[in-house]
N, C-alpha and C positions, 0 to 999 in steps of 0.2 A: 418489471424488475423482482429479482426474485435473491437477495444477502446481504450480511455486510465485507464477505470479504474481497470480490472481485468489484474493480471500479468498468470496468469496459467488458460485456461480453456476457455473462448470466447474473445480471446484477443482484447484490440481493436485498441491500438497505442503502438509502440516502434520505438521510429528511431532510421534507420541502424539496423533493426536486420533483418538478412534474415535466416529463417529458409530453410536448406538442404532441397531436396525434398526425399530421402533417411530414414529421421525424422519420417518419415509416414507411414513406413512397419508397425512395429508397433504399430500403434493408436488403440485403441480399443472404441476414445472417451469417454474414461473417464478423470474427469478432477477435480479439488482443486481448490477454488475460493480464490485467495490474491487478497489482493486491495493493490494499488497505496499507496507504504509508510514503505509498513509493512515488508519489507527487507532493513536493512538497510548497507548500504556500509562496516561498521566493523563486522556484523553478520557474523557467520559459519552454514551454512546449512546443514539438511543432508535429503538424498533422498533416500528412501527405494524401492526399484526396479528402475533400472536404465535401464531399458523400452535398448529405442532408442534412448536417452539421450537429447530428446527433453525439458524436465521439467528441467533437469540441467542446460543447454544453457541457460534458460529463467532466474534462477536466478543467474547465473555468471552474466548479464548484471545489476545488481544494487550489486553488490560485488567489481567486475570486480579484486581480489588480487590471488594470489597462495593459490591451498587446502582449497579455502572459499567456495566450494562448496565439499559434502564427496557424492558419488552416493554408493551405495551397492547394490548389486546380487550376489541372492543363484546359478546362472549359469554363466559358465565362458565366453562361448558363445554372451550372454544377454552385456557383461561387451566388449564384443571384439567389436561387434557390434557399441557399443556407443563411443566407445573410436576411430573406424573409422569415427562414422560422427561428431565427435569433430575435429579431421585433418580436413574434409570438411569443415565445418562449421568457422575454422579461415578461410580459403582464401576466405569465402566470408562474412565476418564480420572485418575491418582491426581493433578497439578496443577489439575483443574476444580472447582470448591466449589459449590451450588446456592443458594447466598447471593450471588454476584457477578451474580445476574439476578434482578430485582423484577418481579414482575407484577405490571400491575395494568387494573382491570376501566375503559376506560371510551373514548370516540367522539370522533374524529380530530376530528368538528366544535366538541369543546370537550372538549381534554385536560386532563386533571386532576395539571397540575403548573404550579408558578409562573414567571415569563416569566426568563426568557433562563439558560437550567437547564443546557441541554445543550449539545454540541460539534457534536454531526452525528445526524441524522434519517434514516432506514429506511421507506421505505415502496413497497409491491410493487404493484403491478397498481393503480392509482391509482382509473381510471375502471372499473373494478371493482366498489371501495368506495365510490368516490362517486359520488352522480347530479353530473350535469354542472352545475344550478345551482347546486350546494354547491360546487365544485372551489373558486373563490375563496375563500371563507369557511374550508376548511379549511388551504389554502397559506396564508393569513393569520393562521391557528392554528399553525401547525409554524411563521412565522417568527417569531412572538411566543417558543416556548419557546426558541428558538434562541439561542445568543449571539453578541455582534457577531463577522463573521467564522467563524460556522459553515456547514454546508455538508448539503443534504439529495438524498439517494442516491436518484434515484424513476424507478418502472418505468410505463408506459402505451402506452393504443394510439394512435395517429391514424392519418387516414383520406385518401384525395387525392379523394374526393367527398363532398359533401355526403350523411347517410342518411338513408334516403326514409325515411318516419312508420312507413310500414308493415313495415319492419323494425325500427326505433328503439322501435314497441311490442311486437314479439317475444320473448317470453322467454324460449327454448327459446334465442335467439343470446346471451343475456346470457355465455354460460360463454365464450362466444368474445371475449367485448370488442364485440363490433358496436355495440350500443345506445347506448353513450354516448362513443362516441367524436366527437374535433372534428377537425378541420385543425390540420396542423404549430403555422403558424401561432398559429392561436388559442389551443393550445393553449399557446405555448411568450410569449404576452401576460398569459395569465395570471398568471406568476409574476414579474412585471411591476409587476399589478395587488398583487398581495400582500406588494409590499417588498421583493424578490429585485432586486439588482442584476447578477447578473453570472449566464446562464446558458451552460455548457459542452454538449455533445451529443457522451456516449460512444457509443453505439451509435443507426444508425436499420437497422431489415431487413424483410424483407417477413415477416409475420405469416400472414394467410391470405387470399384471396380471395375474394369473396362472387360470382357471378358469375352474367352478365344471363340465359340461357337458363334457367340452375334457380330460381331467383328474382322473374324475371319484373319485372330493373328495369331503364332505357333503358341504364346502360352497368355494364359490373365496377367493384366496392369493394374498393382496395385497403387490405386495414388495415396498416400497419408498428407496428412494438415499436421504442418511443423509449427508450432510456436515457440520464437526463442528469445532472449536478451543478449543483445552486444554491444559492450564495453569497449571505449577507443582510452585504453590502453597502449601500452610498447607491446610490438610480437616479442615474443621471446628468438632465443635462437635456436631453439625447438622446433619453435613454430605456437603456431595461435592453441591456448588452451581450451579445451572442448569440454565442459559437465554436460554427462547425458545419465547423469543419475548412477552409476556407479558408486561405489564405499568399497574399501580392504580394511580387514578389520586381522588385527594381529592374533592368535592364539594359541602363541607359545608361551614359556614358563618363566621366559624373563616378564618386568614389572611394562617394557617398552621394547619397540622394534625401530631402528633406526636403519636407514637403507642410503643414508649416506650422502642422498642429494636434496635433505629438507626436508624430509618428512619422515615424522615420530610417530608410529603408532601406539596408542597405550592398548593395554592388553587387553582384550575386551570389548572394544568401542570402536564402531564401525569410523571408520573417517575417510569422506567427500572426496573420490579423486578424480583429477582428471581420468582424458581417453589415453592422452600420452603415459601417463605416469601409471593408471592401470593397465597398460601393456607393456612394459617397463617390470611392472611387480607380476604378473603370468610371467616373463620369460625365465621368472628366477625357479620357478620350479618349485617352489617351497611349498611342503604341508602345512606350514603355521600362520603362512596368510591366507587367510578367505576374501576371494573378490565374488562382489555379487553381478549380476546382470545386468546390463541398463536399464531402467526401468523410463526410462526419456523424460526425465521427471527429475527440474533442482530448480528450486527457486532459493535466492540467497538476493539480498539490497546491498550488499557487498560486495566487494571482488576478493578475492582470497580467505574469505568469512567460512571459517570449523572446513577453512580445502586446501588441499595441498599445496607445493609453494611452487608454482609450476616457472618458475624463472630461476630455480634453483638449476646449479648441474654441474659442469666440468667449473663455473664461473664459481662457485661458492668451496672448493679447495682451501681442507685449511683453518674451513669458515663450519660453526657450528646451528641449530636451527636457534635456540636458546641464548647463541649469541647475536640473533639479527638483530635487525636496529639498534644493538649497543646496549637492550635491557636484557635484565634476566627472566627469563617466564619458564613456567611452568609446561610439561608437556601436553599439555590440554590447551595450551596456548601460544605454544611454539610451531604455529602453519601461518608464521605471517609471511605475506604476499606482499612485500617490498621489493625492489627488483635488485636489491643487493648490489651487486657490480653493475648494474645496468642504470649508464647517465641519465640524465636529465628526467627518468622515470618519476610521473605526476602521484604514484602511486607510495613510493617510498617513504612513510612514517610523516610526509607531508603535511599542512595545513588543506592541502587541496586534495586529498586522500578522500572516496567518496566512501563518507560511512553516514551511518544512521545518528544525526545529531538527538545526543539525549536533551531532552526537554520536561520538565517538570510539571506535571495536570496539578493545582490544590483543588482537592474539594473537602470541603468544608460541612458536617450534618448536626446541626443545633437542632437541640428536640425540648424540650422539658418535663417529661416523663417517658421512659420505657419500660416501665413493671405496670402504670390501671391505664396508663392512656393511647388505646388502643392506634390512634388516630401515629403516635410516633413510635410507636412501632412497630405498626404493618410498613408504615414508609422507611422504615430501616431496613426491610425485608426486603422492598422491592428495592432496592437502591443494593442489597448487596447480592442481589441474583444480577442487578446488570451490571457491576463491576466484574462478576467474574464471568459474564457474557462477553462481555468485551475490553476484559481484560489481556489477554493475550495481545489481541489485533492494536489495542493502543500500543500496548509494547514493542511492535514490530513496527510501527509508526512512526517509534520513539523518543515516548513520552513515558516518565514514570508516573505512575499516579499515587497520588499520597492523599490517605482520606485521615480526617480527623473528625470526629464525634467526640463530639462536646455536650456536655450536660448541661445547662443553663440551670442551677438549681437556686443560685442567689440574684438579689438588683445584682447587684452589682458585675455578676459575668454577663447578664443580658446588655448593662452599659459598656462593658469591656469589647463586647461582638458586635451593639449597636444592632440587637434586635425588634426586628419589627411585630414579628408574631411568629408562633411555634406550629409544625418543624419548620427547619428553613434549610433548604440546599442551595451552596456555592459552589459553583465552581471558580478558582482563579481571583475568588470575593467579589464576585457577582452572584447576586441572588439569580437562580436556573429559571423563575417563575416571574417575569417583570409585572403582569396582573394577577394582586391573588384578592381572595376575599376570607370570611371567616362566618363560623357558625358557633352555636352553642357547643360546649362538648360537656357529655356529666363528668366521663373519667375528672379529667383533669377540676370542674370545677368541686368535685369532690373530694381533691388534691388542698381546696385550699378554702373549701367551703364557703363558696361562691357558688350558685349555680347560676348565674348570667358569663363566668366566663368563658370566651370564645378559642376555637385552636382553627388553624388555616382549612382552608377548601381551594383543593386544585382548580386551575381553572384550563381546559384542555379541549381545545378545537369546539369552543363555545358549548360546554359542557363542563359541568360541576362533582368533584370526586373527593370525597373526606379522605382515600388516600392516591398518590400519583401513580397510572397506568404507567406501566414498564415500557410502553411503547412511548411516553411522554417524555423519561426519563432518558434513553436513549435517544430519543431528538435532541434533548438539549443539550445534552452532554455532549455528542457528537456536534453539533451545533456552533457548542465556544470552543471545539479544537480547531474547527475548521474555519470559524468568523472571526475577523481582526473588528475587534467590538471600538466605537468611541472612545479616545480617555474621558473621566470623569472626573468631576468635583464632587465629594462627598458632604454635604449639609448636616449643619451643624443637628448633633442626635439630641431628638425626645421623645422618650418611652411615649411609644403606643397606652391609655389608658387602660386598655385591657390588661397588658402585661403589667400595669398599677396594680391594677383590682387584682391580679393572681398573688404577687410578692404582697402586696396586705395581707391576705389569708394567709400565706406560709407562714409569716413573721407573725401574725397574729398568737398562731400555735406553737411557734415556738419560743414567745414570750408565756405560755399557761395561759391563756386565755378559754382554754375548753368550748371552746364555741364550736364546734360538731360534735362532741359527748353527747348522748343521748342519756 
């Protein structure tokens, strides 16, 4: 495993995730990029191709409920292998239960599932699994089981030129994904044929080159790996909307440019556009519109987010983007992706709009002193660094982080917040560390004139620390995000004797006893 951002593929970091060694037996180094926050706990995920079970295990980390992950495979031996690996994973991961994953024997062309039953589908190495002639049928079947607004994450290969028949018929090249590879344009077009209204290209990179000398062909064939996300939304009358990483920027003298089709380009601000809109803007030949070439990398967890209105056009005559959805919007917000005159669209500002639901993550840091006590001040520094490191990821996941630093300066404040030890970190009202110990703290002893006063010791992986390791706070905060804790009843608060001693000393000094003066 390798980071915080991706959940499958080059995974950087998932706290308390241990992958069984047995899950590498069928690892062909293929992957699909999902980003932090793209799998929500309430969603149901379908994995087509159970393999060794590793992808299903990763996905279950974020859902953690019975049958929230459905793994389908046509080969009984692979299902048996995956189920055996899930039992091993259960022993290695305290959070994991085999019941989170439901394994089913089935075929991609005839999925044994009811219509509109899953939120997300993952299909790796598509054209190495499904023949080209069956591609449309497989995609249509996936579209059938997806709920409205659902997403298909998929990887496959495309070629820069047609594959000669002699190579198509060479079964030894099947492991290189060549025989069934088609052009990028043909590949993307299959998604529109299957009823997907939007495609976002997540990545495109060279995978293999078949040289003309070695294979006796007219020209070199370059095989690219393409990863994309297809959204089950209505297809507009102009066709599928494909984002390939192009942007349009208005550079003229006005504040913005309105093309009359629902696209408002703010002066100097790059604006994500789909391939259709990019083509239309290029055809204008305007010197004050700069269009960047495709990067083949576009990531947005919401269709139409900061992007062009691909459902606009002739049907929007007499309407402006600022009146879209019946609300007044600034030019920066005028990229509404509702279907306007398209009936029954799932995106038109309805409750079913596939957006990132904002959730609040309340973090409380309670401390006795930041000026003198090194444990409190150093813990504060570690917490600040951790929140900087994962703040953008939590925001992407739909979390609004609220940090409340509380100086517990009096006995009354300690009673109000039911402080048990200092320093204390809580996420949504729960202490990050279930187990805590204390040891003598010379700085706090000096503050209250009592050398027997203790401060917190943090216990992590069997070791004790005066200051929590950064890895510990990262683990615990992310665990709090994705773990559904059992309800708890607060016990009657009784202030610990250690805190009683500390506040007794502080209050004596306030009364002018002079006990600490030489």
